[in-house]
C-alpha positions, 0 to 999 in steps of 0.5 A: 826790707833789709839785706843779708850777706852770705858767704858760700863755699863753692867746690869745683868738680875738678882741680884743673878748672879755670876759677876765673871762668867759674867765678864769671859763670856763678855771677851770671847765674845769680837770681834777680836781686842778688849780687856778689860783693867779693870772692875769696879762695881757699886751698882745700887739698890736692890742688883743689881750690874752693871759691868763697863768694860773699853774696848780698841778698834781700832779707826774705823767706828762703834766704840764700836758697835761690842762690844756692840752687843757681850755683848748684846748676852751674857747670863745673860746680860739685857742691855748694854750702853756706859758710856764714850768714849775717844781716847788713 
């Protein structure tokens, strides 16, 4: 079975949030078989910075759905969306 790389856009719920801590909590929330290969940051507006983790997941039914749900349940996350997806 192959793997898929997906870049997600994670919006924090507060511009004052500790992004290092949020990044750590996102990594801790990953479902089995998924891993973060890198995390970029993007200035959004008014001091708000989005995290853009690139997550490697098995290529199976559901794709990134489990990762998205896990990230949405992390304290400090306002929203999660898929930015890009590709096979590796």
